[in-house]
C-alpha positions as CSV (number, residue, x, y, z in Angstrom):
1,X,0.0,0.0,0.0
2,X,1.3,3.4,-0.9
3,X,1.9,6.0,1.8
4,X,-0.9,8.2,0.3
5,X,-3.4,5.3,0.4
6,X,-2.4,4.4,3.9
7,X,-2.8,8.0,5.0
8,X,-6.3,8.4,3.4
9,X,-7.5,5.1,4.9
10,X,-6.2,6.0,8.3
11,X,-7.9,9.5,8.1
12,X,-11.2,8.0,7.1
13,X,-11.2,5.3,9.8
14,X,-10.1,7.6,12.6
15,X,-12.4,10.4,11.6
16,X,-15.5,8.2,11.7
17,X,-14.5,6.6,15.0
18,X,-13.8,9.9,16.7
19,X,-16.9,11.6,15.3
20,X,-19.1,8.9,16.6
21,X,-22.8,9.2,16.4
22,X,-25.3,11.8,17.6
23,X,-23.2,15.0,17.0
24,X,-24.8,18.0,15.2
25,X,-24.9,16.8,11.6
26,X,-23.9,20.1,9.9
27,X,-20.9,20.4,12.2
28,X,-19.7,16.9,11.3
29,X,-20.4,17.7,7.6
30,X,-18.3,20.9,7.9
31,X,-15.4,19.0,9.6
32,X,-15.6,16.3,6.9
33,X,-15.5,19.0,4.2
34,X,-12.4,20.4,5.7
35,X,-10.6,17.1,5.9
36,X,-11.8,15.3,2.8
37,X,-11.8,18.0,0.1
38,X,-8.4,17.0,-1.3
39,X,-4.8,17.7,-0.2
40,X,-1.4,16.1,-0.7
41,X,-1.3,14.6,2.8
42,X,2.4,15.3,2.9
43,X,2.5,15.6,6.7
44,X,1.0,12.2,7.4
45,X,3.1,10.7,4.6
46,X,6.3,12.1,6.1
47,X,5.3,10.7,9.5
48,X,4.6,7.3,8.0
49,X,7.8,7.3,5.9
50,X,10.0,8.1,8.9
51,X,8.2,5.5,10.9
52,X,9.0,3.0,8.2
53,X,12.6,3.9,8.3
54,X,12.5,3.4,12.1
55,X,10.9,0.0,12.0
56,X,7.2,0.9,12.4
57,X,6.7,-1.7,15.1
58,X,3.3,-0.2,16.2
59,X,1.7,0.8,12.9
60,X,-1.7,1.7,14.5
61,X,0.1,4.3,16.7
62,X,2.0,5.6,13.6
63,X,-1.4,5.9,11.8
64,X,-2.9,7.8,14.7
65,X,0.0,10.2,14.9
66,X,-0.2,10.9,11.2
67,X,-3.9,11.5,11.3
68,X,-3.6,13.8,14.3
69,X,-1.1,15.9,12.3
70,X,-3.3,16.2,9.3
71,X,-6.4,17.1,11.4
72,X,-4.4,19.9,13.0
73,X,-3.3,21.1,9.6
74,X,-6.8,21.0,8.3
75,X,-8.0,22.9,11.3
76,X,-5.5,25.6,10.7
77,X,-6.6,26.0,7.1
78,X,-10.3,26.4,8.2
79,X,-9.4,29.2,10.5
80,X,-6.9,30.8,8.1
81,X,-9.5,31.0,5.4
82,X,-12.1,32.8,7.6
83,X,-12.9,36.5,7.2
84,X,-10.9,37.5,10.2
85,X,-7.8,36.4,8.3
86,X,-7.7,35.7,4.6
87,X,-11.4,35.8,3.8
88,X,-10.9,33.2,1.1
89,X,-13.7,31.9,-1.0
90,X,-12.0,28.7,-2.2
91,X,-9.6,26.1,-0.9
92,X,-8.4,23.1,-2.9
93,X,-10.8,24.2,-5.7
94,X,-13.9,24.0,-3.5
95,X,-15.8,26.5,-1.3
96,X,-14.1,27.2,2.0
97,X,-15.8,25.9,5.1
98,X,-17.2,29.2,6.2
99,X,-18.6,29.8,2.7
100,X,-20.2,26.4,2.5
101,X,-21.4,26.1,6.1
102,X,-21.3,29.6,7.7
103,X,-18.8,31.4,9.8
104,X,-20.0,30.0,13.2
105,X,-19.8,26.4,11.9
106,X,-16.4,27.0,10.4
107,X,-15.1,28.3,13.8
108,X,-16.5,25.3,15.5
109,X,-15.3,22.9,12.8
110,X,-11.7,24.1,13.3
111,X,-12.0,23.8,17.1
112,X,-13.6,20.3,16.7
113,X,-10.7,19.1,14.5
114,X,-8.1,20.3,17.0
115,X,-9.8,18.3,19.8
116,X,-10.3,15.3,17.5
117,X,-6.6,15.3,16.8
118,X,-5.8,14.7,20.5
119,X,-8.6,12.2,20.9
120,X,-7.3,10.1,18.0
121,X,-3.8,10.1,19.6
122,X,-5.2,9.3,23.1
123,X,-7.3,6.4,21.9
124,X,-4.4,4.8,19.9
125,X,-1.7,5.4,22.5
126,X,-3.4,4.1,25.6
127,X,-1.3,0.9,25.6
128,X,1.9,2.8,24.9
129,X,1.8,5.6,27.5
130,X,5.6,6.4,27.2
131,X,5.2,7.0,23.5
132,X,1.9,8.7,23.8
133,X,3.2,11.3,26.2
134,X,6.1,12.1,23.8
135,X,3.7,12.3,20.8
136,X,1.3,14.6,22.6
137,X,4.2,16.9,23.6
138,X,5.5,16.8,20.0
139,X,2.1,17.7,18.5
140,X,1.6,20.5,21.1
141,X,5.0,22.0,20.3
142,X,4.2,22.0,16.6
143,X,0.8,23.7,17.1
144,X,1.1,26.0,20.2
145,X,3.4,28.6,21.7
146,X,6.1,29.8,21.4
147,X,6.9,28.6,17.8
148,X,4.0,26.5,16.6
149,X,1.5,27.2,13.8
150,X,-0.7,29.2,16.1
151,X,2.2,31.5,16.8
152,X,2.9,31.6,13.1
153,X,-0.6,32.8,12.4
154,X,-0.4,35.3,15.1
155,X,2.7,36.9,13.6
156,X,0.4,38.2,10.9
157,X,-1.3,40.3,13.5
158,X,1.8,42.0,14.7
159,X,3.1,45.3,13.4
160,X,6.3,43.6,12.2
161,X,7.5,40.0,11.7
162,X,10.8,38.4,10.9
163,X,10.2,36.5,7.7
164,X,12.3,33.4,8.8
165,X,10.6,33.2,12.2
166,X,7.2,33.6,10.6
167,X,7.8,30.9,8.1
168,X,9.3,28.4,10.6
169,X,6.3,28.8,12.9
170,X,3.4,29.0,10.4
171,X,4.5,26.1,8.2
172,X,7.8,24.6,9.4
173,X,6.7,23.7,12.9
174,X,4.2,21.1,11.9
175,X,6.6,19.6,9.4
176,X,9.1,19.1,12.2
177,X,6.4,17.5,14.3
178,X,5.6,15.2,11.4
179,X,9.1,13.8,10.9
180,X,9.7,13.6,14.7
181,X,6.3,11.9,15.2
182,X,7.4,9.1,12.8
183,X,10.4,8.4,15.1
184,X,8.5,8.8,18.3
185,X,5.7,6.4,17.3
186,X,8.4,3.8,17.1
187,X,10.1,4.7,20.3
188,X,13.1,6.2,18.5
189,X,15.0,9.4,19.1
190,X,13.4,12.2,17.1
191,X,16.3,14.7,16.9
192,X,18.0,13.2,13.8
193,X,14.8,13.6,11.9
194,X,14.0,17.2,12.9
195,X,16.2,18.9,10.2
196,X,14.3,17.1,7.4
197,X,11.0,18.5,8.7
198,X,12.5,22.0,9.2
199,X,14.0,22.2,5.7
200,X,10.8,20.9,4.1
201,X,8.5,23.1,6.1
202,X,10.4,26.2,5.1
203,X,10.5,25.0,1.5
204,X,6.7,24.6,1.6
205,X,6.2,28.2,2.8
206,X,8.6,29.6,0.2
207,X,6.7,27.6,-2.5
208,X,3.4,29.0,-1.3
209,X,4.9,32.5,-1.6
210,X,6.1,31.8,-5.1
211,X,2.8,30.3,-6.3
212,X,0.9,33.2,-4.8
213,X,2.7,35.3,-7.5
214,X,3.0,33.0,-10.5
215,X,0.0,30.7,-10.3
216,X,-3.7,31.3,-11.1
217,X,-6.6,30.6,-8.8
218,X,-8.0,27.8,-11.0
219,X,-4.8,25.8,-10.9
220,X,-3.9,26.6,-7.3
221,X,-7.4,25.9,-6.0
222,X,-7.5,29.1,-3.8
223,X,-7.1,32.9,-4.4
224,X,-3.8,34.2,-5.5
225,X,-2.1,37.6,-4.7
226,X,-3.0,37.2,-1.1
227,X,0.4,38.1,0.4
228,X,0.3,41.6,-1.2
229,X,-3.4,42.0,-0.4
230,X,-2.9,41.2,3.3
231,X,0.6,42.7,3.6
232,X,2.0,39.3,4.8
233,X,5.7,38.5,5.0
234,X,6.7,36.8,1.7
235,X,9.9,35.3,0.3
236,X,8.9,36.5,-3.2
237,X,8.7,40.1,-1.9
238,X,11.8,40.0,0.3
239,X,14.1,38.0,-2.1
240,X,12.6,38.7,-5.5
241,X,10.9,35.9,-7.4
242,X,14.1,34.5,-8.8
243,X,15.7,34.7,-5.4
244,X,12.8,32.9,-3.8
245,X,13.0,30.1,-6.4
246,X,16.7,29.7,-5.8
247,X,16.1,29.6,-2.1
248,X,13.4,27.0,-2.5
249,X,15.8,24.8,-4.6
250,X,18.5,25.1,-2.0
251,X,16.0,24.1,0.8
252,X,15.0,21.0,-1.2
253,X,18.6,20.1,-1.6
254,X,19.2,20.5,2.2
255,X,16.1,18.5,3.0
256,X,17.3,15.6,0.8
257,X,20.8,15.8,2.3
258,X,19.6,15.8,5.9
259,X,17.9,12.4,5.7
260,X,19.7,10.1,8.2
261,X,21.4,6.9,6.9
262,X,18.7,4.3,6.9
263,X,17.2,1.6,4.6
264,X,14.5,4.0,3.5
265,X,16.8,6.8,2.5
266,X,16.3,6.5,-1.2
267,X,12.5,6.3,-0.8
268,X,12.5,9.5,1.3
269,X,14.7,11.3,-1.1
270,X,12.4,10.3,-3.9
271,X,9.4,11.7,-1.9
272,X,11.3,15.0,-1.4
273,X,12.0,15.3,-5.1
274,X,8.4,14.5,-6.1
275,X,7.1,17.2,-3.7
276,X,9.6,19.7,-5.1
277,X,8.3,19.4,-8.6
278,X,4.7,19.3,-7.5
279,X,5.1,22.5,-5.4
280,X,7.1,24.6,-7.8
281,X,6.9,23.1,-11.3
282,X,9.8,24.2,-13.5
283,X,7.4,24.6,-16.5
284,X,5.2,27.0,-14.4
285,X,8.2,29.2,-13.5
286,X,9.5,29.3,-17.1
287,X,6.0,30.1,-18.4
288,X,5.7,33.0,-16.0
289,X,9.0,34.6,-16.9
290,X,8.2,34.2,-20.6
291,X,4.9,35.9,-20.2
292,X,6.3,38.6,-17.9
293,X,9.7,39.4,-19.6
294,X,9.9,43.0,-18.2
295,X,8.6,42.1,-14.7
296,X,11.3,42.9,-12.1
297,X,12.4,39.7,-10.3
298,X,14.0,41.4,-7.3
299,X,12.8,44.3,-5.2
300,X,13.9,47.8,-6.5
301,X,15.3,48.6,-3.1
302,X,16.9,46.3,-0.5
303,X,14.3,44.5,1.7
304,X,15.2,43.1,5.1
305,X,13.7,39.9,6.3
306,X,11.8,41.8,8.9
307,X,8.7,42.9,7.1
308,X,6.6,45.9,8.1
309,X,3.0,44.9,9.0
310,X,1.6,48.3,10.1
311,X,-1.0,48.2,7.4
312,X,-2.3,44.7,8.2
313,X,-6.1,44.8,8.4
314,X,-6.4,42.1,11.0
């Protein structure tokens, strides 16, 4: 079974078990819409891939850890899309949760997914308490303060934000949690796997910044031009488009090189390279530069990585 199929099956199974019966049907539908409207499932795949490299001796715990990560990610997207932040109409080519189900249900759906993530972990880890505690702490670190995805989102509400710190928190933190969770679910030391998550997480955010400039809403599945619209820190703005692409390529190289020696190293490197091309297709970049031959690729004046946020509308 491929990692993607394993991730999808685990998500479906754990979601239905955790949702149970008797909950408000529109809330459950909103939560299901948030989770099963598509997505690359890269975080759970990373968790499962690292677990495979570490022996995967308790696959049911690996599956639960992977599902918890994806539920947290989906919860963050629901909240990120709401009018208080991006006010996005679409996500993955479909109406966002607040557009399809209302703002109150979107808020509750995001909250519900966060709680569900911990419930899934608790139920699967009851017989491995030492691993469960480590996995709970790892997930909390990737989500909460001081450097988790909640902090990353909050940096958008400050008057200024360091670009690197913002990207590491908003996107990188949950990637680090994903690679570390793969080791922790097997009772292994997570530290050797943290750099892979850190490099990939930063690469993902840089890729998002690049696609916000060069992609269109139809192919991206969500609105474009949002970084400029919301005055968000952006690699494309700070480094120029060509600088951001070069930075992305370098991060992918570092991610591949950081994979510890193991029997699954080639498989993990292949996964990294596939994600690289999916995130920032070379043909898309070349097409953009051909259609915008006179567009400046770097800022006209030097831009520090600390980006002014005084005009942010949040």
